[in-house]
Each structure stands twice: as structure tokens, then as C-alpha cells.
N, C-alpha and C positions, 0 to 999 in steps of 0.2 A: 181840727187836726186830731188824729187818734193818738192816744198815749203810747200804745204798743201795737206794732204790726209785725206779725210773723207770716212769711209767705214761703211755703214749700221748704221749710228748714230741714236740712239733713246734716248729720254728723256721723262720720265713720272713723273708728279708731283702728289703727294699723299696728300690729305687733308681730314679732318673730319668735318662733318656737323651734325647739329641736337643736341638736348638736351631734356631729360637726356640721351637718348640712341643715341649715336653718330653713324653716318654711314660713313664708309671709302669710299672715291671716288677717282678715278684716272683720270687724264687728260693727254693724250699723245700729247705733244706739238710738238715733232719731231719724225717722223715715218720712219726711215730707209733712212736717207739722205746720198747719196754717190756722191762725186765729187773730182776732183783733180785740183790743181793750180800749174802752172809751175813757176820757179824762174823768177822774173822780170815781171810777168803778172799782169795786172790790171783786176781783176775779180769782176763782179757785182753779188750781191745776191738781187733779187727783190721779193717782195711779199706784199700782203695786211697786214693790222694790224692783229696780232694774227696768222700769217702764220707760225711762227717758226724761223724767221730771227735772232732775237736777242738771242734766246736760242741757236741756232746753233753757233753763234759767241762766246757766253760765254763758250760753251763746247770747242771750238777750242783754246780759250785763257786761259783755265784752271780755269775759274771762276765757272763753273758747271761741275760736273762729269757726263759722259754719263751713262744712265741706261744700255745700251748695245751698241755694236759696238765699233769701234776704230777710233782714229784720231791722226795724226802725223804732226808735224811741223819740216821740215828739218830732218826727221827721228826720232825725239824725240816723244815718246808717251805722250799725254797730261795727261793721268791718272797715268802712271808709273814714268814719269820724268818731273813733272811740272816745276821745277826750271830751267832746261835747256831750256824748251819752253819759259818761261818768259824772259829769257836773250835775246831771239832772236825776240821778238815781241814788238810792241807798240799798244796801244788801245786808239782811239779817239772817243768819243761819242758826239752826239749832245746835245745841251742845255747849261745851265750855270754852271753845277756842275763841280767840279774838279779843280777850281782855287780859290786863296785867293784874294778877292776883295780889301782888304785894303793894299795889297802889290803891288808894281810895277811889271810890266812884267818881268823886270830883276831879281827882288828878287824871284818871282815865279820860274823862270827857275833855279836860283841858288839853291833854296830849293829842287826842284825835281831832279836836277843833283846829289845832295848828296844822295837822296833816291835811285836813279838808279845806284849809285856806279861809277859815272863818275870821273875819277882821277882829283884831284884838279888842277894839272898842265895843264889839257886839257879843263877845264870848260870855261875859258874866251874865248878861241878861238872858241869852239864849240857853245857857246851861241851866239856869234857874227855872226857866219855862219848861224844859224837858224833864227835869227832876220832878217837877210838880205833875207833869202829864203822866209819867210812868209810876207815880206814887212812891218815889224814893226821897222826897224832901224830909230832912231830919236824919237820914241815914247816909248822906253823901260823903261824910268824912270817915266812914268805916272802911277798912280794907275789904277788897272784893273777895279775898280768900275766906272771909267769914259770912259771905252771902249765901242764901239758899239758892236752889236751882231757879226758882221763879224770879227772885230778885235779879239774878244774873241775866235772865232773858229780858227782863224789863230794861236793864242797863244796856243790853245789846240794841234794843229798839231805840233808846235815847241816842246811842252812838250813831246809829244809821240815819237819824233825823237831824243831826247837828247842822248840816249845810242846807237845810230846807229842800230836800229832794222833791221833785214832782212825782216820781214813781218810787215806791218802796217794794222790794222783793223780800218776802218772808218765807224762808225755806224751813218748814217744820219748826216753827218757833216754840211750840208747846210740848215738844218731845221730852219725855221724862219729867214733866212738871206735875205737881200734885193738883188735885181738882180745884182747890181754892185759888192757887196761883194761876192756873189755866183760865179760870173765870175772869180774873183781873186782866190777864193778857188779852182775852177776847174783848173786854170792855175797852181797853186801850186801842186795839186795832179798829174797832167800830168807830171810836172817836176820831181816829186819824182819817178814815174814809169820809166821815161826816164833815170833816173840816176841808175836804177837797183833795186829799192826797190819793193818788191812784195806787192801789195795793194789789200785787199779785202774790197769792198765798198758796203754798203747798202744805198738805197735812194728810195724816192717816186717820184723823178723827172725823168721822162723817158728821157727828152732831155739831162739831165746830164749823164745818163747811156749810152745813144746812142753816145754821144760825147767822153766819156772817156774810156769805157770798151772794152777790147779785147774780152772777152767772158762774157756771162750772164747766170745765172741760175735763173729760176722763181720757187719760192716755194709757195705752197698753201696747206692748210690743213696738214702741217707738212711733205709734200713730194715734191721732185723735180719734176716739171711738164714739164719743157723744159730746154734745155741747149744748148748753141751755141753762135755764133757771133751775134751781133745786126742784121746784114744783113740776116743771116739764120733764125732768129726768125721772122723778118719782112716778109720773104718769105712764112711763114705759112698763112699769110692773103693776099698773092699776087694775089689771085683770087677774090679779093673784091675791091669795090670802097667805099668811105666814103662820106656821106653828113653831113656837119656841118651846123646846123640850129640854128639861133639865135631866142630864144623863150622867151616869158614872161608868166610865170604861167602854164607851162606844167606839169600837175599832173600825177599820176600813171595810171589813167584810160586812158588818152590820149597816154601815152607811151606804154601801153599794146596794144592799137589799132595799133600802129606803128609796134610792134613786130609781130603782126598777119598778116601783109602785106606779101604776097608771095614774096620770094626773099630777105627778110630782114634777115640778119645773126646775128645781135646783135645791141643793143641800150644802150648807156651810156649817162649820163648827168654830166655837171660841172656847179655849181652855181657861178656866178660872180656878187654878189650883187643882184639887181633885175632882172638881165639877166641870162638866162640859155643857155648853148651851148649843144644842143642835137646832139650827134654823132651817125649816123645810118650807120652801115656796111651792104652793099648790095652785091649781086652777081655782078661780073665784067660785065659791059656793060648792066645791067638790065634796066637802065633808069627809076628809080622808083620815080623821083621827084614828079610827079602828085599824085600817090597813097599815098605816105608818107605824103605830105602836106594835102591831103584829110583826112587822119587819124588824123591829128592835127587840124581838123575843130573846131573852137571855141577858139583856142589859138592864141594870137597875135604873128605874125611871123616877124622877121627882115631879116637879110641877110641869103642867102642860098649859100653855097660854096661846090663844089665837089672837092675832092683831092685824092691823093694816100695814102694808109695806112702807118701809122707811127709805131714806136716801141710801142708807147702807145696803139695803136689799137691792135697790136699783143699781148701785155701784157693782155689787157682786155679780148681778145678772149681766151687766155690760162687759165686765172683765171676763166672765166665763164664756160669753158668746165670742169675744175676741180670741180667747185661747182656743176655742173649738174651731174657729175659722182658719187659724194658722196651723193647726195640727193636721197634716195630710200625710198619708203613707208614702214612704220613700219609694221611688221607682226601682224595680228589680230587673236585672238583666241576667240572662244565663251566662255562667262563667265560660270564658274562652278556653279552648283546649291548650293554648300555649301561654296564656297570661292569667295569673290569679286575679280574682275580682278585686277591684279597688274599693276602699272604704272611705266614706265621707263622714265628716263630723258636723252635726247641726250647729249652726251659728247661734250664739247667745245674744240676747238683748241687754244683758247685765252691763251696767256702766262701770268701767274700770275706776278704781280709786286712785287718787293722786296723779291724774293726768295733768301735766303742766299746761298753763294757759298759753 
């Protein structure tokens, strides 16, 4: 039996805008998502902001009803049998919500153990096991308000595991966590998967996904654009080389000039304070150092490094291809002599915040 089955999942949000004549608008956040997760698998769901990741997870863990399509967790339908699904899942989300700051970690876990229906005779042993698993033994009597971000995230994971779920949803658990704490979190997540817990992970950190995930699905615009192992996704850009250029003040005009260089397949930037890292994907063996640097004429350049493509490069290529495929020019019609031309607003795939379950 599969741990998770998503079949043609769709979710449409409806809202009304305007006054006094309100207009009904629909936003399709998830558009026919299909994938399967095997028991014990560590499955990654990657995508840009507004791609539909969190909406998909909320449908799988019964917080949102699908507009259409079906989803099952160990054979239980999320819409028809939500109670059975909730007994078998845990949900850990990034951020500071979900814990009581003025209580100790121990009191938080005791409280949530009662909510999860953990038998009283098992609570002491189970809490001790989890504190040891997440590395908080010895700090459990301290108030959570004094915890670091990384310690809070580890306590979130302990809370989500109290009732021994078969499936654990981790929604960006390492967001805002320092590198040392993030390393500890990755070790904890890897240990969970090794012990047989099925984990569905969303993250914006490609190195984290590459290190942890057995398989990865990339979602963009509400659709799955690629699915496979990290190595198979990286093979999609195996015919490319990457130039990492340290630049100071490379504007859009300069980046557009780079994009127009023959043989350049993609350009992305990452800001690190006053320094930018401009990553240029080129055809394998094209040797485009000189024309790319010439296109950046007028921009102060630091180090230039050539390297093999990474999972991040593959992810960027997949998302850019998805964006290009959805960008089509709007049809134009000659204006009528009696009626002004109507205007249409493009629909957005951004997920609204605070949608009630």
C-alpha cells in the first residue's frame, strides 16, 4: 500500500472584489497534481513561492478540501475519512507558531500528548525518547521563549512525532535557521526516514533537498513540472556548464545582454549583501567566458568559477521552462465601434494566506 497517493488534485480559491458591484474571481492554486510516495520514502516537493506547495500539503493533511481529484494516505481518503488520516500523520511547519512560549518544552510536549490522545502510561517514555531524538535532553525544563530558532524547530518535530505518525509533513522546517542548527535538523530528518517514517518535505534549500530526498517533484504554476531522483533531475542540465561570476551592481540591462549571448541557456542571480553571484548556464564546452564577461562590460567583476551543474541549476531551468511555457501573448481584438474594449486581468497562482480549512 502506498503511503501517499495524489491523483489529479485541484484547488480553486474563490473571492469577491469591487464595490458596490462585487465581481467573483477564481484563483486556481493547484492544477491537477499527481504523484505517489512509497512507505518509508523521503519525498521532496520543491517550487517557488506561490507554486502550490503549501496548498497541496494542506489538502493531503485534511486542512483543505480538494476542489476536484482525490488523495489518500495509507488508503484513507482525505475528504471522506479525514479522522483516520489525521491519526496517521504529523505536520511540522516552519516559523514560530504552534508552541507556547511561556511553557517549558516538557510542558509543551505533555500538553500536545494529551491533545493527540497518547495514553498517560506511555507519555513519559515517549517524551523522553523524542527529546533525545531531537537533541533537547537536558534543556526540556527551560521555557521555550528562551530557545533559539533551531531549538524551536527541533521541538516542533518532537511535537509532530508524539503520536507515532506513519507520515510526517515537513513544510520548510529549516527556514530562518542558522547553518549549525540546519545541519542538526537534517540529521534528525534523515534518522526519521531511516527508522521507517514516511516524510514529505518542502524546502527552498536545494542542498538540503539534494542531501535528504529519495525523490523530488518540482511544482510551478500549480502543476508538477518534473519528478525523479536528484540525480535524474540534475541530468536534465547535464549538457551544460555553469559560470559563477562575482559581480557588483549587475542590473537587468547587463543581465539581458548576457542572456542574448549565443550559447547561454539561462541566467540567475543571488544577492549576498553588496555582492551578487551571477550564475550563467551555457552549452557544454562552449567556452563563453570572454563573450559573457564582455556582455557585463561596465560591471565590476570579482571571481569567475566554472563548475558542473547542481540540483539548484536544474531546478532553476525547470522553473524557467515552466514560466516560459505559460507566458503567451494575450489575444487582441479590434475595438467595437459601439463598445469599448474589455480588459482582462491575468490570474495569479499565488496562494492566499489565511484560507480557513
